[in-house]
DRENKEDO-856827 format. One line per 3 residues: number of its first residue (from 1); their letters; for each residue x, y, z of N, C-alpha, C. Coordinates in Angstrom, 1 decimal, padded with zeros to 4 digits. Layout:
# residues N
NUM> a> X/Y/Z/X/Y/Z/X/Y/Z  ...
This chain:
# residues 250
1> xxx> -003.8/-013.6/008.6/-003.6/-012.5/009.6/-003.3/-011.2/008.8  -003.7/-010.1/009.5/-003.4/-008.8/008.9/-002.0/-008.4/009.1  -001.4/-007.9/008.0/000.0/-007.5/008.0/000.1/-006.0/008.3
4> xxx> 001.2/-005.5/008.8/001.5/-004.1/009.1/002.4/-003.5/008.0  001.8/-002.5/007.3/002.5/-001.8/006.3/002.9/-000.4/006.9  004.2/-000.1/006.7/004.7/001.2/007.2/005.2/002.0/006.0
7> xxx> 004.7/003.2/005.9/005.1/004.1/004.8/006.4/004.8/005.2  007.4/004.7/004.4/008.7/005.3/004.7/009.2/006.2/003.6  010.1/007.1/003.9/010.5/008.1/002.8/012.0/008.0/002.6
10> xxx> 012.7/007.1/003.3/014.2/007.1/003.2/014.7/005.7/003.6  016.0/005.5/003.3/016.6/004.2/003.7/016.6/004.1/005.2  017.0/005.2/005.9/017.0/005.2/007.3/015.7/004.8/007.9
13> xxx> 014.6/005.4/007.4/013.3/005.1/007.9/012.9/003.6/007.6  013.4/003.1/006.5/013.1/001.7/006.1/013.8/000.8/007.1  015.0/001.1/007.5/015.7/000.3/008.5/015.0/000.4/009.9
16> xxx> 014.6/001.6/010.3/013.8/001.7/011.5/012.6/000.8/011.5  011.9/000.8/010.4/010.7/000.0/010.3/011.0/-001.5/010.3  012.0/-001.9/009.6/012.4/-003.3/009.6/012.8/-003.8/011.0
19> xxx> 013.6/-002.9/011.7/014.0/-003.3/013.0/012.8/-003.5/014.0  011.7/-002.8/013.7/010.5/-002.9/014.6/009.7/-004.1/014.2  010.0/-004.7/013.0/009.3/-005.9/012.6/008.1/-005.7/011.8
22> xxx> 008.1/-004.6/011.0/006.9/-004.4/010.1/006.9/-005.4/009.0  005.8/-005.7/008.4/005.7/-006.7/007.4/005.9/-006.3/006.0  005.6/-005.0/005.7/005.7/-004.4/004.4/006.3/-003.0/004.5
25> xxx> 007.3/-002.7/003.7/007.9/-001.4/003.5/007.2/-000.7/002.4  006.6/000.5/002.6/005.9/001.2/001.5/006.6/002.5/001.3  007.2/002.7/000.1/007.9/004.0/-000.1/007.0/005.1/-000.6
28> xxx> 007.0/006.2/000.1/006.1/007.3/-000.1/006.8/008.6/000.4  006.6/009.7/-000.4/007.0/011.0/000.0/005.9/011.8/000.6  005.7/011.8/001.9/004.4/012.5/002.5/004.4/014.0/002.2
31> xxx> 005.5/014.6/001.9/005.5/016.0/001.7/005.0/016.4/000.3  004.8/015.3/-000.6/004.4/015.6/-002.0/003.0/015.1/-002.3  002.1/014.9/-001.2/000.8/014.6/-001.5/000.4/013.3/-000.8
34> xxx> -000.9/012.9/-001.1/-001.4/011.6/-000.4/-000.6/010.4/-000.8  -000.2/010.4/-002.1/000.7/009.2/-002.6/001.9/009.8/-003.2  002.5/010.8/-002.6/003.8/011.4/-003.1/004.8/010.3/-003.4
37> xxx> 005.6/010.4/-004.4/006.5/009.4/-004.8/008.0/009.8/-004.4  008.7/008.8/-003.9/010.1/009.1/-003.7/010.9/008.9/-005.0  012.1/009.4/-005.1/012.8/009.2/-006.4/013.1/007.8/-006.7
40> xxx> 013.4/007.5/-007.9/013.7/006.1/-008.3/015.1/005.7/-007.7  016.0/006.7/-007.5/017.2/006.4/-006.9/017.0/005.9/-005.5  016.2/006.6/-004.7/015.9/006.3/-003.4/015.2/004.9/-003.3
43> xxx> 014.3/004.6/-004.2/013.6/003.3/-004.3/014.7/002.2/-004.5  015.6/002.4/-005.4/016.6/001.4/-005.6/017.5/001.2/-004.3  017.8/002.3/-003.6/018.6/002.1/-002.4/017.9/001.3/-001.3
46> xxx> 016.6/001.6/-001.2/015.8/000.9/-000.2/015.6/-000.6/-000.6  015.3/-000.8/-001.8/015.2/-002.2/-002.3/016.5/-003.0/-002.0  017.7/-002.4/-002.2/018.9/-003.0/-001.9/019.1/-003.3/-000.5
49> xxx> 018.8/-002.3/000.4/019.0/-002.4/001.8/018.0/-003.4/002.4  016.8/-003.5/002.0/015.8/-004.4/002.5/016.2/-005.9/002.0  016.7/-006.0/000.8/017.4/-007.2/000.3/016.4/-008.4/000.5
52> xxx> 015.2/-008.2/000.2/014.3/-009.4/000.2/013.7/-009.8/001.5  014.0/-009.1/002.6/013.6/-009.5/003.9/012.1/-009.4/004.1  011.5/-008.3/003.5/010.1/-008.1/003.5/009.7/-007.5/002.1
55> xxx> 008.5/-007.6/001.7/008.1/-006.9/000.4/008.2/-005.4/000.5  008.5/-004.8/-000.7/008.6/-003.4/-000.8/007.6/-002.9/-001.8  006.8/-001.9/-001.4/005.9/-001.2/-002.4/006.3/000.2/-002.6
58> xxx> 005.9/000.8/-003.6/006.2/002.3/-003.9/005.0/002.9/-004.6  004.8/004.2/-004.3/003.8/004.9/-005.0/004.4/005.6/-006.2  003.5/006.1/-007.2/004.0/006.8/-008.3/003.6/008.3/-008.3
61> xxx> 003.0/008.7/-007.2/002.7/010.1/-007.1/001.2/010.4/-007.3  000.7/011.6/-007.0/-000.7/011.9/-007.2/-000.9/012.3/-008.7  -001.0/011.3/-009.5/-001.1/011.6/-011.0/-002.5/011.6/-011.5
64> xxx> -002.8/012.5/-012.5/-004.1/012.3/-013.2/-004.0/011.1/-014.1  -005.2/010.5/-014.3/-005.2/009.2/-015.0/-005.1/009.4/-016.5  -003.9/009.8/-017.0/-003.6/009.9/-018.4/-002.8/008.7/-018.8
67> xxx> -003.3/007.8/-019.6/-002.6/006.5/-019.8/-001.1/006.6/-020.1  -000.7/007.4/-021.1/000.8/007.4/-021.4/001.6/007.8/-020.2  001.2/008.8/-019.5/001.9/009.3/-018.3/002.0/008.3/-017.2
70> xxx> 000.8/007.7/-016.9/000.8/006.7/-015.8/001.6/005.5/-016.2  001.4/005.0/-017.4/002.2/003.8/-017.8/003.7/004.0/-017.7  004.1/005.2/-018.1/005.6/005.5/-018.0/006.0/005.6/-016.5
73> xxx> 005.2/006.2/-015.7/005.6/006.3/-014.2/005.6/004.9/-013.6  004.6/004.1/-013.9/004.6/002.8/-013.3/005.8/001.9/-013.8  006.1/002.0/-015.1/007.2/001.2/-015.6/008.5/001.6/-015.0
76> xxx> 008.7/002.9/-014.8/009.9/003.4/-014.2/010.0/003.0/-012.8  008.9/003.0/-012.0/009.0/002.6/-010.6/009.2/001.1/-010.5  008.6/000.4/-011.4/008.8/-001.1/-011.4/010.2/-001.5/-011.7
79> xxx> 010.9/-000.7/-012.5/012.3/-001.0/-012.8/013.2/-000.8/-011.7  012.8/-000.2/-010.6/013.6/-000.1/-009.4/013.8/-001.3/-008.6  012.9/-002.3/-008.9/013.0/-003.6/-008.2/012.0/-003.8/-007.1
82> xxx> 011.1/-002.8/-006.9/010.0/-003.0/-005.9/009.1/-004.1/-006.2  008.4/-004.7/-005.2/007.5/-005.8/-005.5/006.1/-005.3/-005.9  005.7/-004.2/-005.4/004.4/-003.7/-005.7/004.5/-002.2/-006.1
85> xxx> 003.7/-001.8/-007.0/003.6/-000.3/-007.4/002.2/000.1/-007.1  002.0/001.2/-006.3/000.7/001.6/-005.9/000.3/002.9/-006.8  -001.0/002.8/-007.3/-001.5/003.9/-008.2/-002.8/004.4/-007.6
88> xxx> -002.9/005.7/-007.3/-004.1/006.3/-006.8/-005.1/006.5/-007.9  -006.3/006.1/-007.7/-007.4/006.3/-008.7/-008.2/007.6/-008.3  -007.5/008.7/-008.5/-008.1/010.0/-008.1/-009.3/010.4/-008.8
91> xxx> -009.6/009.8/-010.0/-010.8/010.1/-010.7/-010.6/011.2/-011.8  -009.4/011.8/-011.9/-009.2/012.8/-012.9/-008.6/012.2/-014.1  -009.3/012.2/-015.3/-008.7/011.6/-016.5/-009.5/010.4/-017.0
94> xxx> -008.8/009.5/-017.6/-009.4/008.3/-018.3/-009.1/007.1/-017.4  -010.1/006.8/-016.6/-010.0/005.6/-015.7/-009.9/004.3/-016.5  -010.9/004.1/-017.4/-010.9/002.9/-018.2/-009.7/002.7/-019.1
97> xxx> -009.3/003.8/-019.7/-008.1/003.7/-020.6/-006.8/003.4/-019.8  -006.7/004.0/-018.6/-005.5/003.8/-017.8/-005.4/002.4/-017.3  -006.5/001.8/-016.8/-006.5/000.4/-016.4/-006.2/-000.5/-017.5
100> xxx> -006.8/-000.3/-018.7/-006.5/-001.1/-019.8/-005.0/-001.0/-020.3  -004.5/000.2/-020.3/-003.1/000.4/-020.7/-002.1/-000.3/-019.7  -002.5/-000.4/-018.4/-001.6/-001.0/-017.4/-001.7/-002.5/-017.4
103> xxx> -002.6/-003.1/-018.0/-002.8/-004.5/-017.9/-001.6/-005.3/-018.3  -000.9/-005.0/-019.4/000.3/-005.7/-019.8/001.4/-005.7/-018.7  001.5/-004.5/-018.1/002.5/-004.4/-017.0/002.1/-005.2/-015.8
106> xxx> 000.8/-005.1/-015.4/000.3/-005.8/-014.3/000.4/-007.3/-014.4  000.3/-007.8/-015.6/000.3/-009.2/-015.8/001.7/-009.8/-016.0  002.7/-008.9/-015.9/004.1/-009.4/-016.2/005.2/-008.9/-015.3
109> xxx> 005.5/-007.6/-015.3/006.7/-007.1/-014.7/006.6/-006.8/-013.2  005.4/-006.4/-012.7/005.3/-006.0/-011.3/003.9/-006.2/-010.8  003.7/-006.3/-009.6/002.3/-006.4/-009.0/001.8/-005.0/-008.8
112> xxx> 000.6/-004.7/-009.3/000.0/-003.3/-009.1/-001.1/-003.3/-008.1  -001.2/-002.2/-007.3/-002.2/-002.1/-006.3/-002.9/-000.7/-006.6  -004.2/-000.8/-006.8/-005.0/000.4/-007.0/-005.4/001.0/-005.6
115> xxx> -005.4/002.3/-005.5/-005.7/003.0/-004.2/-007.0/003.8/-004.5  -008.1/003.5/-003.7/-009.3/004.2/-003.8/-009.4/005.1/-002.5  -010.1/006.2/-002.6/-010.1/007.2/-001.6/-011.5/007.4/-000.9
118> xxx> -011.6/007.0/000.3/-012.9/007.1/001.0/-013.5/008.5/001.1  -012.6/009.5/001.2/-013.1/010.9/001.4/-013.5/011.5/000.0  -013.3/010.8/-001.1/-013.8/011.3/-002.4/-014.9/010.4/-002.9
121> xxx> -015.5/009.6/-002.1/-016.6/008.7/-002.5/-016.0/007.5/-003.1  -016.5/006.3/-002.6/-015.9/005.0/-003.1/-016.9/004.3/-004.0  -016.5/004.0/-005.2/-017.3/003.2/-006.1/-016.8/001.8/-006.1
124> xxx> -017.4/000.9/-005.3/-016.9/-000.5/-005.2/-017.1/-001.2/-006.6  -017.9/-000.7/-007.5/-018.0/-001.3/-008.8/-016.8/-001.1/-009.6  -015.8/-000.3/-009.1/-014.5/-000.3/-009.8/-013.7/-001.5/-009.6
127> xxx> -013.9/-002.2/-008.5/-013.1/-003.4/-008.1/-013.1/-004.5/-009.2  -014.2/-004.8/-009.8/-014.1/-005.8/-010.9/-013.2/-005.4/-012.1  -013.2/-004.1/-012.4/-012.4/-003.6/-013.5/-010.9/-003.6/-013.1
130> xxx> -010.6/-003.4/-011.8/-009.3/-003.5/-011.3/-008.8/-004.9/-011.4  -009.6/-005.8/-011.0/-009.2/-007.2/-011.1/-009.1/-007.7/-012.5  -010.0/-007.2/-013.4/-009.9/-007.6/-014.8/-008.6/-007.1/-015.4
133> xxx> -008.1/-006.0/-014.9/-006.8/-005.4/-015.5/-005.6/-006.1/-014.9  -005.8/-007.2/-014.1/-004.7/-008.0/-013.5/-004.0/-007.3/-012.4  -004.6/-006.3/-011.8/-004.0/-005.7/-010.6/-003.9/-006.8/-009.5
136> xxx> -002.9/-006.7/-008.6/-002.8/-007.7/-007.5/-003.7/-007.3/-006.4  -004.0/-006.0/-006.2/-004.8/-005.7/-005.0/-005.3/-004.3/-005.1  -006.1/-003.9/-004.0/-006.6/-002.6/-003.9/-006.6/-002.2/-002.4
139> xxx> -006.4/-000.9/-002.2/-006.4/-000.3/-000.9/-007.4/000.8/-000.8  -008.0/001.0/000.4/-008.9/002.1/000.6/-008.2/003.0/001.6  -008.0/004.3/001.2/-007.2/005.3/001.8/-008.0/006.6/001.9
142> xxx> -007.3/007.6/002.3/-007.9/009.0/002.3/-006.9/009.9/001.5  -007.5/010.8/000.7/-006.7/011.7/-000.1/-006.3/013.0/000.7  -007.2/013.5/001.5/-006.9/014.7/002.3/-006.6/014.3/003.7
145> xxx> -005.3/014.4/004.1/-004.9/013.9/005.4/-005.3/014.9/006.5  -005.8/016.0/006.1/-006.3/017.0/007.1/-007.7/016.8/007.5  -008.4/016.0/006.8/-009.9/015.9/006.9/-010.3/014.7/007.7
148> xxx> -009.4/014.1/008.5/-009.8/013.0/009.4/-009.4/011.7/008.8  -009.4/010.7/009.7/-008.9/009.3/009.2/-010.0/008.6/008.5  -009.6/007.4/008.1/-010.4/006.5/007.3/-011.8/006.3/007.9
151> xxx> -011.8/006.0/009.2/-013.1/005.6/009.8/-014.1/006.8/009.9  -013.6/008.0/009.7/-014.5/009.2/009.6/-015.3/009.2/008.3  -014.6/008.6/007.3/-015.2/008.6/005.9/-015.8/007.3/005.5
154> xxx> -015.5/006.2/006.2/-016.0/004.9/005.8/-016.5/004.2/007.0  -017.8/003.9/007.0/-018.4/003.2/008.1/-018.1/001.7/008.0  -018.5/000.9/009.0/-018.1/-000.5/009.1/-018.7/-001.3/007.9
157> xxx> -019.9/-000.9/007.5/-020.5/-001.6/006.4/-019.7/-001.4/005.1  -019.2/-000.2/004.8/-018.4/000.0/003.7/-017.1/-000.7/003.8  -016.5/-000.7/004.9/-015.2/-001.3/005.1/-015.3/-002.8/004.9
160> xxx> -016.3/-003.4/005.5/-016.5/-004.9/005.3/-016.9/-005.2/003.8  -017.7/-004.3/003.2/-018.0/-004.6/001.8/-016.7/-004.5/000.9  -015.9/-003.5/001.2/-014.7/-003.4/000.4/-013.8/-004.6/000.5
163> xxx> -013.6/-005.0/001.8/-012.7/-006.2/002.0/-013.3/-007.5/001.4  -014.6/-007.7/001.6/-015.2/-008.9/001.1/-015.2/-008.9/-000.4  -015.5/-007.8/-001.1/-015.5/-007.8/-002.5/-014.1/-008.0/-003.1
166> xxx> -013.1/-007.4/-002.4/-011.7/-007.7/-002.8/-011.4/-009.2/-002.7  -011.8/-009.8/-001.6/-011.6/-011.2/-001.5/-012.3/-012.1/-002.5  -013.5/-011.7/-002.8/-014.3/-012.4/-003.8/-013.6/-012.4/-005.2
169> xxx> -012.9/-011.3/-005.5/-012.3/-011.0/-006.8/-010.8/-011.5/-006.8  -010.3/-012.1/-005.6/-009.0/-012.5/-005.6/-007.9/-011.4/-005.4  -008.4/-010.2/-004.9/-007.5/-009.1/-004.8/-007.0/-009.0/-003.4
172> xxx> -005.7/-008.7/-003.2/-005.1/-008.3/-001.9/-005.9/-007.1/-001.5  -006.2/-006.9/-000.2/-007.0/-005.8/000.3/-006.3/-005.1/001.4  -006.2/-003.8/001.4/-005.6/-003.0/002.5/-006.4/-001.8/002.9
175> xxx> -006.2/-001.4/004.1/-006.9/-000.2/004.6/-005.8/000.8/005.2  -006.0/002.0/004.9/-005.0/003.1/005.4/-005.8/004.4/005.4  -005.1/005.4/005.8/-005.6/006.8/005.9/-005.7/007.4/007.2
178> xxx> -004.5/008.0/007.6/-004.4/008.6/008.9/-004.9/007.8/010.1  -004.5/006.5/010.1/-004.9/005.6/011.1/-004.1/005.8/012.4  -004.7/005.6/013.5/-004.1/005.7/014.8/-004.3/004.5/015.6
181> xxx> -003.8/004.5/016.9/-003.9/003.3/017.7/-005.4/002.9/018.0  -006.3/003.9/018.1/-007.7/003.6/018.3/-008.4/002.9/017.2  -007.8/003.0/016.0/-008.4/002.4/014.8/-008.0/000.9/014.7
184> xxx> -007.0/000.5/015.4/-006.4/-000.9/015.1/-007.4/-002.0/015.5  -007.9/-002.0/016.7/-008.8/-003.1/017.1/-010.1/-003.2/016.2  -010.8/-002.0/015.9/-011.9/-002.1/015.0/-011.6/-002.6/013.6
187> xxx> -010.4/-002.2/013.1/-010.1/-002.6/011.7/-009.6/-004.0/011.7  -009.0/-004.5/012.7/-008.6/-005.9/012.8/-009.8/-006.8/012.7  -010.9/-006.3/013.2/-012.2/-007.1/013.1/-012.7/-007.2/011.7
190> xxx> -012.3/-006.1/010.9/-012.7/-006.2/009.5/-011.8/-007.2/008.7  -010.6/-007.4/009.2/-009.7/-008.4/008.7/-009.2/-008.2/007.3  -008.6/-007.0/007.0/-008.0/-006.8/005.8/-006.6/-007.5/005.7
193> xxx> -006.0/-007.6/004.5/-004.7/-008.2/004.4/-003.6/-007.3/005.0  -003.9/-006.0/004.9/-002.9/-005.0/005.3/-003.6/-003.9/006.0  -002.9/-003.3/007.0/-003.2/-002.1/007.6/-002.0/-001.1/007.4
196> xxx> -002.2/000.0/006.8/-001.1/000.9/006.5/-001.1/002.1/007.4  000.2/002.5/007.8/000.4/003.6/008.7/001.5/004.5/008.2  001.3/005.8/008.5/002.4/006.8/008.4/002.5/007.7/009.6
199> xxx> 001.5/008.6/009.7/001.5/009.6/010.7/001.7/009.1/012.1  001.0/008.0/012.4/001.1/007.4/013.8/002.5/006.8/014.1  003.3/006.6/013.1/004.6/006.1/013.3/005.7/007.2/013.4
202> xxx> 005.3/008.4/013.3/006.2/009.6/013.2/006.3/010.4/014.5  007.4/011.2/014.5/007.5/012.1/015.7/006.4/013.0/015.8  005.8/013.2/017.0/004.7/014.0/017.2/003.5/013.7/016.4
205> xxx> 003.4/012.5/015.8/002.3/012.1/015.1/002.1/012.8/013.7  003.2/013.5/013.3/003.1/014.3/012.0/003.7/013.5/010.9  003.0/013.3/009.8/003.4/012.4/008.8/004.6/012.9/008.0
208> xxx> 004.9/014.2/008.1/006.1/014.8/007.4/007.3/014.7/008.2  007.2/014.3/009.5/008.3/014.1/010.3/008.9/012.7/010.2  010.1/012.5/010.6/010.7/011.2/010.5/010.0/010.1/011.4
211> xxx> 010.3/008.9/011.1/009.7/007.8/011.9/010.3/007.8/013.3  009.5/007.5/014.3/009.9/007.4/015.7/009.9/005.9/016.0  011.1/005.4/016.3/011.2/003.9/016.6/010.2/003.5/017.7
214> xxx> 010.0/004.3/018.7/009.1/003.9/019.8/007.7/003.9/019.3  007.3/004.8/018.4/005.9/004.8/017.9/005.7/003.6/017.0  006.7/003.3/016.2/006.6/002.1/015.3/006.4/000.8/016.1
217> xxx> 007.3/000.7/017.2/007.2/-000.5/018.1/005.8/-000.5/018.8  005.2/000.6/019.1/003.9/000.6/019.8/002.9/000.1/018.8  002.9/000.6/017.6/001.9/000.1/016.6/002.1/-001.4/016.3
220> xxx> 003.3/-001.8/016.2/003.7/-003.2/016.0/003.1/-004.1/017.1  003.2/-003.6/018.3/002.7/-004.4/019.5/001.2/-004.6/019.5  000.5/-003.8/018.7/-001.0/-003.9/018.7/-001.5/-004.7/017.6
223> xxx> -000.6/-005.1/016.6/-001.0/-005.9/015.5/-000.3/-007.2/015.6  -001.0/-008.3/015.8/-000.3/-009.6/015.9/000.7/-009.9/014.8  001.9/-010.3/015.2/003.0/-010.5/014.3/002.6/-011.8/013.5
226> xxx> 002.6/-011.6/012.2/002.2/-012.8/011.3/003.4/-013.7/011.3  003.1/-015.0/011.0/004.1/-016.0/010.9/004.7/-015.9/009.5  005.9/-015.4/009.3/006.5/-015.2/008.0/006.9/-016.5/007.3
229> xxx> 006.9/-017.6/008.0/007.2/-018.9/007.3/005.9/-019.5/006.7  004.8/-018.9/007.0/003.5/-019.5/006.5/003.0/-018.6/005.3  002.4/-019.3/004.2/001.9/-018.5/003.1/000.8/-017.6/003.6
232> xxx> 000.8/-016.4/003.1/-000.2/-015.4/003.3/-000.6/-014.7/002.1  -001.6/-013.8/002.1/-001.9/-013.0/001.0/-000.8/-012.1/000.5  000.2/-011.8/001.5/001.3/-010.9/001.1/002.4/-011.7/000.5
235> xxx> 002.7/-012.9/001.1/003.9/-013.6/000.6/003.6/-014.5/-000.6  002.4/-015.0/-000.7/002.0/-015.8/-001.9/000.6/-015.3/-002.3  000.5/-014.5/-003.3/-000.7/-014.0/-003.7/-001.4/-014.8/-004.8
238> xxx> -002.7/-015.2/-004.5/-003.3/-016.2/-005.3/-003.6/-015.8/-006.8  -003.7/-014.5/-007.0/-003.9/-014.0/-008.4/-002.6/-014.0/-009.2  -001.5/-013.8/-008.5/-000.2/-013.5/-009.3/000.9/-014.3/-008.9
241> xxx> 000.7/-015.4/-008.2/001.8/-016.4/-008.0/002.7/-015.9/-006.8  003.8/-016.6/-006.6/004.5/-016.4/-005.3/005.4/-015.1/-005.4  005.4/-014.5/-004.2/006.3/-013.4/-004.0/007.3/-014.0/-003.0
244> xxx> 008.6/-013.6/-003.2/009.7/-014.3/-002.5/009.4/-014.2/-001.0  009.8/-015.3/-000.3/009.6/-015.3/001.2/010.7/-014.5/001.8  010.5/-014.2/003.1/011.5/-013.4/003.9/012.8/-014.1/003.9
247> xxx> 013.9/-013.3/003.7/015.2/-013.9/003.7/015.7/-014.4/002.4  014.8/-014.5/001.4/015.2/-015.0/000.1/016.0/-014.0/-000.7  017.1/-014.3/-001.2/017.9/-013.3/-001.9/017.3/-013.0/-003.3
250> x> 017.6/-011.8/-003.7/017.1/-011.3/-005.0/017.8/-012.0/-006.1
């Protein structure tokens, strides 16, 4: 089943999301870019508050692909205790060198998720390299949140191709990018492992505003609640072994 990922920027927002029953807490600072990063201190606070009830992911910011800088940022975020670290493949810098430099981290200390951007042109041939670098998954998102949602930039053929190629490579697959309620039913048909939301969960639908509990509950009601006692791509990932189950202590 498809899991609901909610991007949050604070401990209070994380609690709001958990109370609404989201499946994954995703730490992001929406005021700092498409994948703006929260502070490591905030990440540690959220990890402690979530206390293993659901997986926690965190972004490292909108970074150019300079291997030493990216490796340092990923290692620092991994040290906060999050389960997944998300890295945007914006295309600026050394793609091959960055993926290669991250492989030792990806294969040991934390699960990594690569984020591709539909509004910047999607090269699905990157997916084998992402899998070869021992990343746990890939997401298809949008970089410019003012330029329309994911389905404006990616047709059904591309969405299905992305999800199917991820599956063939053993990668967790997620879809995000200014998604709204009208996107849910069509994207559930594509059947990704994750659907990610931010703006639709916020007051007045603005991603830089705080989460609105009623909006989160509304989105939650449109995505079937997965059985957290059953193994899924989120709780037990086939490429990287088991991720703790809900309620398991750290």
